[in-house]
Backbone bond lengths (Angstrom), bond angles and torsions (degrees), N, CA, C in turn:
res aa  C-N    CA-C-N  psi(-1)  N-CA   C-N-CA  omega(-1)  CA-C   N-CA-C  phi
1 X - - - 1.431 - - 1.542 108.47 -
2 X 1.331 114.72 130.70 1.470 119.84 176.95 1.482 109.20 -107.73
3 X 1.329 115.60 137.66 1.499 120.28 -177.78 1.431 103.09 -116.01
4 X 1.380 121.26 140.62 1.421 125.19 -178.18 1.535 110.30 -118.33
5 X 1.388 114.56 146.49 1.481 116.53 172.12 1.642 109.84 -95.59
6 X 1.305 110.82 143.94 1.447 116.01 178.88 1.469 108.75 -87.50
7 X 1.332 112.67 130.02 1.490 120.97 170.52 1.505 108.52 -106.59
8 X 1.472 118.17 137.59 1.430 121.96 -168.18 1.561 107.48 -53.25
9 X 1.312 117.99 127.80 1.415 116.56 174.32 1.443 114.50 98.69
10 X 1.381 118.32 -16.21 1.412 122.62 -171.60 1.554 108.83 -98.87
11 X 1.231 118.24 123.72 1.500 122.21 -174.50 1.546 116.19 -105.09
12 X 1.312 114.54 -19.08 1.549 116.55 179.46 1.477 104.96 -151.70
13 X 1.383 111.60 171.18 1.404 126.66 178.60 1.392 110.95 -134.02
14 X 1.368 125.10 134.52 1.334 125.81 178.97 1.519 108.10 -90.48
15 X 1.297 118.03 105.75 1.501 122.83 -178.69 1.490 108.79 -66.62
16 X 1.362 120.47 150.49 1.509 119.95 179.29 1.501 114.70 -60.19
17 X 1.323 117.08 -19.20 1.554 118.33 -179.70 1.520 107.26 -94.23
18 X 1.479 119.18 25.40 1.381 123.34 -179.08 1.490 116.98 57.74
19 X 1.292 113.05 31.25 1.430 116.39 175.88 1.464 105.39 -105.36
20 X 1.298 121.44 123.15 1.450 125.07 170.74 1.474 115.02 -77.77
21 X 1.220 112.51 120.70 1.553 121.62 -178.08 1.536 109.32 -105.18
22 X 1.345 114.27 120.42 1.520 117.64 171.78 1.566 108.63 -71.55
23 X 1.337 108.41 136.87 1.532 112.50 -178.37 1.631 108.62 -99.79
24 X 1.189 114.33 151.40 1.509 117.73 170.24 1.484 109.06 -127.98
25 X 1.293 116.31 155.08 1.503 113.44 176.15 1.384 116.79 -57.22
26 X 1.270 114.40 143.10 1.459 128.57 174.31 1.568 113.22 92.22
27 X 1.362 120.28 -6.02 1.458 120.97 176.78 1.554 109.08 -63.37
28 X 1.280 115.67 154.07 1.461 124.12 -179.52 1.440 106.35 -97.51
29 X 1.394 119.00 138.42 1.449 124.04 -177.45 1.586 116.27 -77.89
30 X 1.356 118.57 -39.79 1.263 123.12 178.50 1.525 114.87 -69.99
31 X 1.307 117.93 157.70 1.435 119.02 178.19 1.588 105.78 -80.59
32 X 1.383 112.90 138.93 1.412 122.10 177.28 1.440 111.45 -137.84
33 X 1.276 118.23 129.74 1.513 119.53 178.16 1.561 102.75 -82.74
34 X 1.391 112.62 150.27 1.427 118.82 -174.27 1.533 110.17 -112.27
35 X 1.281 118.75 128.33 1.442 123.29 -175.26 1.550 106.10 -118.67
36 X 1.334 115.83 130.05 1.516 116.65 179.22 1.531 107.39 -114.19
37 X 1.324 112.29 125.87 1.430 123.35 176.77 1.623 107.70 -113.29
38 X 1.311 112.81 132.67 1.490 116.93 175.39 1.476 104.00 -113.74
39 X 1.369 117.47 116.89 1.449 126.49 175.70 1.432 109.40 -94.69
40 X 1.295 120.27 115.83 1.524 121.97 -171.01 1.508 116.83 -102.91
41 X 1.329 113.39 7.86 1.528 118.15 -179.60 1.410 112.45 50.72
42 X 1.309 118.19 59.79 1.496 130.88 -178.81 1.525 113.22 67.83
43 X 1.351 118.78 -3.34 1.362 120.81 -175.02 1.435 120.35 83.62
44 X 1.429 114.77 -1.39 1.399 121.17 -178.83 1.565 110.95 -109.39
45 X 1.327 115.99 3.61 1.464 116.07 179.47 1.472 113.72 -63.19
46 X 1.320 115.33 127.34 1.492 117.40 -179.24 1.553 111.46 -64.12
47 X 1.282 125.28 -11.10 1.426 129.96 -179.37 1.535 109.21 -76.25
48 X 1.366 118.70 -9.64 1.351 120.63 174.68 1.543 121.36 -110.08
49 X 1.413 109.44 11.83 1.434 114.43 -172.44 1.486 113.28 -68.49
50 X 1.376 121.17 -21.18 1.478 124.06 178.89 1.451 115.81 -92.13
51 X 1.330 117.48 3.18 1.484 125.85 -179.08 1.379 115.51 -115.37
52 X 1.376 123.07 138.24 1.430 125.59 168.42 1.456 104.31 -82.60
53 X 1.245 119.57 105.60 1.522 123.43 -175.77 1.444 109.64 -65.41
54 X 1.288 118.35 -34.96 1.512 121.00 -170.19 1.641 106.28 -76.03
55 X 1.345 113.99 -44.21 1.525 117.34 176.64 1.442 107.32 -65.02
56 X 1.320 127.15 -40.28 1.435 132.00 -178.18 1.521 108.55 -55.89
57 X 1.363 118.37 -57.25 1.473 120.95 -175.74 1.584 110.01 -69.86
58 X 1.334 115.29 -36.26 1.492 119.61 -176.48 1.514 106.88 -64.13
59 X 1.376 118.60 -46.48 1.425 119.33 -178.03 1.493 112.66 -62.17
60 X 1.335 120.85 -40.77 1.489 126.86 -177.27 1.543 101.44 -66.41
61 X 1.329 121.77 -45.62 1.532 124.86 -179.09 1.438 108.49 -58.70
62 X 1.297 126.34 -44.53 1.472 127.88 -168.56 1.509 111.14 -91.67
63 X 1.333 120.19 -29.33 1.457 121.43 -165.00 1.434 114.79 -120.72
64 X 1.329 120.75 -15.03 1.470 125.15 -175.90 1.550 106.81 -99.69
65 X 1.355 114.15 156.62 1.461 120.61 179.36 1.557 112.08 -76.69
66 X 1.292 115.08 62.34 1.468 118.96 171.84 1.528 113.77 -127.70
67 X 1.320 114.28 154.61 1.519 120.55 -179.17 1.518 107.32 -61.03
68 X 1.342 119.94 -44.56 1.400 123.96 -176.88 1.450 103.51 -167.05
69 X 1.386 112.95 162.87 1.420 123.47 171.54 1.573 112.74 -139.36
70 X 1.200 116.97 141.10 1.490 118.86 -177.82 1.516 113.23 -153.57
71 X 1.214 120.12 163.02 1.518 130.44 -179.03 1.593 111.50 -99.04
72 X 1.221 112.72 122.15 1.503 119.56 166.50 1.529 114.56 -105.47
73 X 1.320 120.44 135.53 1.453 112.09 -175.00 1.439 121.57 -76.26
74 X 1.514 114.64 -18.02 1.436 111.03 -179.55 1.575 107.85 -173.09
75 X 1.338 115.94 81.34 1.449 122.58 -169.78 1.544 108.22 -61.77
76 X 1.296 120.09 -27.44 1.494 120.65 -173.27 1.563 112.24 -81.24
77 X 1.294 116.15 -2.47 1.525 121.89 174.90 1.458 109.78 -84.38
78 X 1.330 114.81 171.01 1.505 120.33 178.67 1.446 112.29 -57.16
79 X 1.285 121.42 -42.83 1.452 122.01 178.87 1.523 111.77 -62.90
80 X 1.379 115.48 -25.82 1.526 116.95 179.26 1.585 103.46 -72.85
81 X 1.239 115.01 -40.80 1.499 112.90 175.69 1.493 115.86 -59.27
82 X 1.301 119.88 -41.69 1.421 121.86 173.52 1.437 111.29 -61.49
83 X 1.335 118.89 -45.45 1.407 126.69 -179.58 1.603 106.83 -53.65
84 X 1.300 116.98 -53.54 1.451 117.98 -177.29 1.448 109.08 -61.57
85 X 1.399 121.62 -41.42 1.451 121.32 -179.68 1.589 113.59 -52.78
86 X 1.409 115.28 -36.54 1.284 119.01 -177.90 1.630 115.31 -88.34
87 X 1.290 114.03 -21.80 1.453 121.95 -166.21 1.496 111.80 -101.13
88 X 1.325 122.07 -37.49 1.413 124.54 -171.98 1.550 113.36 -67.25
89 X 1.327 120.17 129.86 1.443 126.02 179.63 1.404 109.28 -131.75
90 X 1.286 116.06 156.96 1.538 123.12 169.95 1.425 108.34 -76.51
91 X 1.389 120.41 163.38 1.377 128.02 176.35 1.541 108.10 70.08
92 X 1.288 122.30 27.62 1.348 121.87 175.04 1.571 107.65 -143.37
93 X 1.385 113.38 148.41 1.436 122.01 177.26 1.520 109.40 -103.03
94 X 1.245 112.83 132.03 1.555 117.42 -175.92 1.606 106.55 -109.73
95 X 1.188 114.28 128.94 1.481 123.95 172.89 1.509 105.44 -113.25
96 X 1.335 116.42 123.46 1.419 118.16 179.04 1.637 104.37 -125.57
97 X 1.288 107.33 124.66 1.517 116.90 173.55 1.546 105.36 -99.47
98 X 1.400 110.27 135.03 1.496 112.92 177.39 1.533 105.55 171.00
99 X 1.275 113.90 -124.91 1.493 121.56 -175.99 1.624 110.50 -80.15
100 X 1.324 109.57 -170.95 1.545 113.98 -173.85 1.605 108.05 -62.37
101 X 1.341 109.34 143.29 1.529 117.19 177.59 1.528 112.17 -57.07
102 X 1.319 121.37 -36.98 1.343 122.19 176.77 1.578 112.07 -61.84
103 X 1.222 117.42 -39.06 1.486 120.29 178.13 1.540 109.50 -67.71
104 X 1.395 113.83 -46.57 1.451 118.98 -177.36 1.563 111.15 -54.88
105 X 1.239 111.42 -51.95 1.481 116.03 179.30 1.540 113.61 -58.98
106 X 1.382 115.11 -40.57 1.350 113.51 175.15 1.544 119.29 -67.54
107 X 1.315 114.85 -35.72 1.456 125.62 177.43 1.480 112.52 -73.65
108 X 1.343 121.02 -32.07 1.412 121.33 -167.64 1.567 112.39 -110.48
109 X 1.339 119.25 -5.56 1.440 125.45 -173.92 1.600 112.68 -58.73
110 X 1.392 113.95 -37.92 1.407 113.58 179.61 1.507 115.20 -70.98
111 X 1.299 117.57 -36.30 1.424 126.25 176.61 1.510 111.45 -63.37
112 X 1.317 118.96 -44.12 1.454 130.25 175.72 1.524 106.40 -58.22
113 X 1.330 123.23 -52.87 1.318 131.52 -176.05 1.460 113.92 -58.37
114 X 1.387 111.67 -45.11 1.467 119.09 178.30 1.528 115.86 -64.78
115 X 1.396 107.26 -29.10 1.566 114.23 171.48 1.466 118.42 -77.98
116 X 1.336 116.34 -4.35 1.386 126.02 -175.36 1.602 113.39 74.48
117 X 1.283 114.98 32.90 1.364 126.98 -174.94 1.552 110.00 -106.83
118 X 1.364 120.46 157.09 1.366 122.75 176.17 1.449 108.05 -112.72
119 X 1.330 119.90 107.55 1.382 124.43 -169.20 1.568 114.57 -57.60
120 X 1.342 112.75 -24.28 1.458 117.69 -177.25 1.593 111.49 -87.15
121 X 1.368 117.32 -12.78 1.417 122.97 175.03 1.437 111.68 -107.99
122 X 1.294 121.38 -35.86 1.491 125.31 -168.54 1.534 113.09 -101.19
123 X 1.296 118.39 1.60 1.513 122.88 178.16 1.520 112.58 -128.20
124 X 1.070 118.79 127.33 1.520 129.60 164.33 1.474 109.93 -103.74
125 X 1.359 118.00 107.27 1.423 119.55 -173.08 1.643 107.10 -104.55
126 X 1.254 113.96 132.60 1.398 115.71 -173.41 1.636 110.00 -129.98
127 X 1.382 110.18 126.09 1.494 117.70 170.88 1.510 110.84 -76.24
128 X 1.280 121.87 107.98 1.513 121.47 175.55 1.488 114.42 -114.84
129 X 1.342 115.55 17.70 1.390 121.40 177.39 1.514 107.38 -71.13
130 X 1.409 111.12 155.47 1.414 118.69 174.51 1.556 113.91 60.66
131 X 1.326 117.63 29.59 1.469 123.70 177.74 1.424 108.33 -123.62
132 X 1.386 113.12 157.25 1.446 120.80 173.33 1.518 101.00 -79.01
133 X 1.381 114.95 167.48 1.366 123.22 168.38 1.456 118.38 -44.83
134 X 1.431 112.50 -53.14 1.379 120.28 -175.26 1.577 112.84 -66.32
135 X 1.363 114.97 -32.51 1.545 117.27 179.71 1.540 106.80 -76.39
136 X 1.258 124.30 -39.32 1.400 124.45 177.99 1.578 114.69 -66.89
137 X 1.399 116.85 -31.16 1.437 120.42 177.10 1.561 101.85 -70.42
138 X 1.355 121.12 -46.73 1.394 121.38 -175.44 1.722 109.50 -60.56
139 X 1.294 112.89 -36.62 1.483 115.82 179.55 1.581 111.20 -69.17
140 X 1.243 114.10 -33.05 1.521 117.05 175.40 1.595 109.17 -69.42
141 X 1.364 116.01 -47.10 1.377 121.63 -177.77 1.514 112.90 -59.07
142 X 1.351 116.49 -40.82 1.399 121.92 174.13 1.397 112.81 -60.01
143 X 1.358 118.85 -51.19 1.413 125.43 -179.95 1.470 113.55 -53.63
144 X 1.369 117.04 -41.57 1.468 122.31 -177.58 1.487 113.52 -72.90
145 X 1.349 112.39 -25.93 1.562 118.73 176.92 1.412 113.14 -85.38
146 X 1.429 122.13 -22.71 1.362 120.58 -169.41 1.504 112.99 -81.50
147 X 1.273 117.07 161.33 1.538 119.80 -179.84 1.552 106.54 -60.69
148 X 1.231 114.33 146.13 1.472 119.33 174.93 1.521 115.37 -68.28
């Protein structure tokens, strides 16, 4: 997936493969790979009872414009911090589905800062609790299509 940054007055970008891409405000100009992480709060969170978590992440992995998608059991725990230390890289956009975006930013800001990332630019946090699989997929799709 390529994300573009809007420059005032610019309405399109000529992609190297001769595909004209219409630009919208907020898109990022440099190429960024997109990673999707689904944090399931140990898999026992009542907020995911209406969702088939395996179908959800597999559809995102196979059909959405992401490099990969996977499930982590609990990013806010100590092993989540160790995972982020090994995993986070620049030139990548991270989409995390799980709890409230405010909580995600609070819990993950130190890990993003240690990796030299700006949590406000390099993370899209999505609250997908209390949704059906279909509604959660729609939420992720809209986030991936929306201006950054």
